N, C-alpha and C positions, 0 to 999 in steps of 0.2 A: 608437488603432489596435491591433487584435488582434496578439498576439505569441506565438510559440513557436519555439524553436530546437531541432532534433533533437539537438544536442549536449547540451542540458540537459533531456532527457526525464526524468531521475531527479528524484525529490523530494529534499528535504533529508534526510528519513528514510532513503531508499534509499541515498543517497550516504554518509551518516554511518555506517550499519551494513552497507553492502554494497560500496561502490566506493572510498571514501577510503583513503589509505595506512594509516590506523589502524583501518580497518573491522574487521579480524580481532579486534583487541583489544576494540573497542566491541561487536561482535556477541557475543563470548564472555561479556562482562560482562552483557549483556542476557539472553542465553539462560540463563546460570546463575541470574539473578534470577527469570526466568519459570518455570524448570523445577525449581529447587531443587538443581541440580547444582553441582559445584565444580571444573569443568575449569580447568586451567592452560594458558596459551598455549603454553608450551614443552613440554607433555606430550601434545599432541593434534595430529592432522593436520586441516587445514581447507582446503576447496576451495569456491570460489564456484560456484554453479550459476545460469546465466543463460539465459533463453529469448529469442530474437530477437523484439523487440516488434513489428517490422513484420509478423511472421507470426502473432503471438499477442497480442491486445489486451486480454485480460481483466484482467491484473494490471499496474498501473502503479507501485505503491508496494510491490513485493515485495522481500524479502531472503531468498535461499535459499542455504544452506551445507550441505555434507556434512561432518560432524564425526565422526571415528572410526567410520565405517560407519553413521551415522545422518543422515538427511536432514531438515533443519529448514527449514520455510517460515514466514516471518514476513510478515504483511500489516498495513500501517497503515490505519486507518479514521479519517477526520476529520469525518464528518458523522453518518450513521446506520449501524447495524450491519446488514449485508445477510444475511438469513436463508438466501440461496442460496449462501453462502460455502462450505459443504461440497461442493456440486456443482462450484463453480468451482475449489476446491482439487483435486478429483478430476481435472478436466480438466488442471489445471496440472501435477500430479505425474506424470500419464501422459506429458506432453510431456517432463518431465525424465527419466523412466525411458527414454523412447525415445532420448534422447541418451546414456544410460549403457550400455544393452544393445546390443551390436553386432547388426546385422540377422541375420547368419548364426547367432548364438548363440540366437536366439529359437526356432529350429526344431531345435536340438540336443536329444539325449535327456537329457543331464546338466543339472541345474538351474543357472542362472546367478544368482549371488547379487546382490541389490540392497539398498541401504540402507533401514533402517526409517524410515518417515516420521513426522514430528511437526508439527502445524499450530497456529500461534498468530495471533490477531488482537490487535494492540496498538491499543486504542481511545483516541483523544485528542479525541473530539468533545465537543459541549456538551450533548447529550441525557443525561437521567438514565439510568444503566445500573447493573446490579449490579457489584460489584467483580470478580467472576469468574462466568463462565457457559460452557456448552458448547453448540455447535451440532452436530447429528447429521444425516448424510446420510439416515438412515432416516426422519427426520421428513418427508422429501419423498415417500416412497413412498405410493402409493394406500392401501395397507393394511400395517400393521406385522405382520410374521409372523416366521418363522424364517429369513428371507433372510440370507445370509452376507456380503453386501456392506455395509460400514459405514465411515464416515470421520468422525472427531471433530475439530472445531476448538475450541480453547480460547481464549476471549475474555477478555483482561485489561484492565480499565478503568484507564487511566492518564491520565485527562482533567485531573486537578487535581494539579499538582506539589506542592502543600502537603499533600495527603492521599494521595499516591501510595503504594499499599501496598508497592511494592518499592523505594521510593526509598532506603531505608536501605542496600541492597546493590547499587544500580545508579545511581551518580551520573551517568553519561553520559545515561541516559534522563531523569532528573530535569532535567538542564540542557537537554536537547532540548525538553522540555515547557515549561520556563520561557522558552526562546527563542521558541517558537511563541506563547506568551501575550503576550510583548512585541511580536511582529509584529502580532498581532491588535489590540492596544491602540493601536499607533502608525500603523496602516494609514490611508492617505489616498488615496482613489480618484482624486483629481485629480493627484496626483504620487506614484504608487506607488513608483517607483525611489528617489525621495528618502526616502520613508517607510521603505522597506526598509533603506536605508543608515543611517537614524537608529536603527532597531531593532538593527542589527548593532553600531553604536557603543555603544548603551546596554548591550547584552549583554556586549560586551568589557569595558566599564568596570566591570561588576558581576562579572566573572570567570566568565561563562556561555559555555561553548563557545569560550573566548577563543582557544585555539590553532587550532582548526578555522576559526573565522570570520576570524582574521587571515590565514590561509593562503589562504582561498577566498572572500574578500569578493565578488568579481565573479561567480563561479560561483553562489554562494548567491543573490545578487540576481536573476540570470537564472532560477534555478529557482523562486524565489518569484514572479517576474513571470509565468512560465508557469502556475503554479497560480492566481494571482489573476486573470489574464486569463480563465481558464475560468470562475471564479466570477462575474465581471462580465458575461461573455458570456451566461451563463445568465439573469441578471437582465434583461438587455436583451431577449433572445429570448422570455422568459416574458411580459414586458410587451407585446411585439409580438403574441404569440399571443393574449393576453387582449383586446387592443384589437380584433383581427380577429375574435375569437370563433370561431376555426376550429381544429378538431382537426388538420386537415391541416397547419396552420402549426406546431403543436407537434411533429408527427411529423417534418416537414422540418427543424426546428431540432435535434431529437435526432440525426438522421442527420448533420447538419453537425458537431455536437459530436464524434460518433464519429470522423469523418474528420479533423477538424481537431486534436483533442486526444488522440487515441489512447485514449480511454476505452472501457469496455465498453458495448454496447448497453443492458444493464440499468441501468447508472449514468445514461446519457444520458436514457433513457426516464423514469426516476424523477425526475431533476432537472427535466425539462421537463413532467412530468405528462402524458406521452404513452403510449398503449397499446403495451406492449412487442411484442405480436405484429405490430402494423402497422409498428413501427419496423424489426423484423427483416425483414418482408416487403419494405419499401422498400430496405433495405440489399442484400438478396439478389436484387432484381429487375434 
């Protein structure tokens, strides 16, 4: 039976680096490793920035913090790297700025200061990718010219905990990747909850995220169930669409995924091999 609980809409990544009681410490360790900075927890101001997901469905695994006047947006990718990420980050950061700048200040003569943005994708998928790469908003323009609008997303490949380039100075991310590997290895689609509990027990016994997993065993199982329900739903719906041989079935399935799992239309269309324009048309009809 398909399962998703709105209380557990966060992924483990989002919870670990965004919502958990130790998220500030975890985030700062990760950001220092990604950026090369050396911020100390007791020396900086940190504030979580969250967009209401019921109003904005593009990002599900985002972690956004303002740190000493700088806005950091981290996004986890577990399958393929989306080359539309710069545009999606543009949409996302605009929503955050709307929440920062009071409406009346937008029309004032004096400039209202906003935090400098920095964007990272933490890639933990299985496809072969460079250790580091950049995605540019300008790559989406019809023609590259002297246009002043640009947004750069830095993609860090953290898919293998054994060769993780930043593992030496980011133990929490290394442990997270190790845990995800254990989850993948032990997953059993016939008894997912039992397999997730087994993965948690193995991780704890090996000292991987042991404090976090001991505190939040039930929550982590629910978050993993939501994620894997989506993956299994995709497999079922793709098989149905293939058997029916109908594009319309794939489009319908993609729309259902958007509504049921709060994923973006782009993600659902790609996962279902459905034309994005027709998925969007169906959603907006």
